[in-house]
C-alpha positions as CSV (number, residue, x, y, z in Angstrom):
1,M,6.4,-4.6,14.7
2,M,3.1,-2.8,14.4
3,L,1.6,-0.9,11.4
4,S,2.1,2.3,13.3
5,D,5.8,1.6,13.5
6,L,6.0,1.1,9.7
7,Q,4.0,4.3,9.1
8,T,6.6,6.5,10.7
9,K,9.4,5.3,8.3
10,T,10.4,7.0,5.1
11,I,9.9,4.9,2.0
12,V,12.9,5.2,-0.4
13,N,13.2,3.6,-3.9
14,I,16.8,2.3,-4.2
15,I,16.6,2.5,-8.0
16,D,16.5,6.3,-8.1
17,G,16.9,7.3,-4.4
18,K,13.5,9.1,-4.3
19,N,11.2,9.3,-1.4
20,I,8.1,7.5,-2.6
21,G,5.6,8.5,0.0
22,S,4.1,7.2,3.3
23,I,2.4,4.0,4.3
24,I,-1.4,4.4,4.7
25,D,-2.3,0.7,4.9
26,V,-1.2,-2.9,4.3
27,R,-2.7,-5.7,2.3
28,I,-2.8,-9.1,4.1
29,D,-3.9,-12.6,3.1
30,E,-6.4,-14.8,5.0
31,K,-3.6,-16.1,7.2
32,G,-2.4,-12.7,8.3
33,V,0.7,-12.6,6.1
34,I,1.6,-9.1,4.7
35,L,1.4,-9.1,0.9
36,A,2.0,-5.4,0.2
37,L,2.2,-1.9,1.5
38,V,-0.3,0.7,0.4
39,I,1.5,4.0,-0.2
40,D,0.2,7.5,-0.4
41,P,2.6,8.7,-3.1
42,N,4.6,12.0,-3.0
43,K,3.5,14.2,-5.9
44,G,7.0,14.2,-7.5
45,F,7.3,10.4,-7.6
46,F,4.5,9.9,-10.0
47,K,4.5,13.2,-11.9
48,S,3.2,11.6,-15.1
49,F,0.4,9.6,-13.4
50,S,-2.5,10.6,-11.2
51,H,-2.3,7.8,-8.6
52,D,-4.3,8.1,-5.4
53,E,-2.3,5.2,-3.9
54,F,0.6,3.0,-4.9
55,I,1.1,-0.7,-4.0
56,V,4.6,-2.0,-3.0
57,K,4.6,-5.8,-2.9
58,W,6.3,-7.3,0.1
59,N,8.9,-9.0,-2.1
60,D,9.9,-5.5,-3.4
61,I,11.1,-4.5,0.0
62,A,14.9,-4.6,0.1
63,R,15.4,-3.6,3.8
64,I,13.5,-2.3,6.7
65,G,15.7,0.0,8.8
66,E,15.2,2.0,11.9
67,D,14.1,5.1,10.0
68,V,13.6,4.0,6.4
69,I,12.2,1.3,4.3
70,L,14.2,0.6,1.1
71,V,12.2,-0.7,-1.8
72,K,13.0,-1.6,-5.4
73,V,10.2,-0.4,-7.7
74,S,9.9,0.9,-11.2
75,N,7.5,3.7,-11.9
């Protein structure tokens, strides 16, 4: 799977069912292993914060589907 494939998927938090935002980048280690997704957050998801980006750790991803990536994060 390529980064461009991930960027087309909707990111949904399974805790509250909200659309978090869209993937703008990934963080990888020196071996090329993905550590986290860098998200451009929707305005409604972080209404009490002023985030330019949000990090979803790879371990917080519950499932990657055809059209959606389900994550479990607290905000």
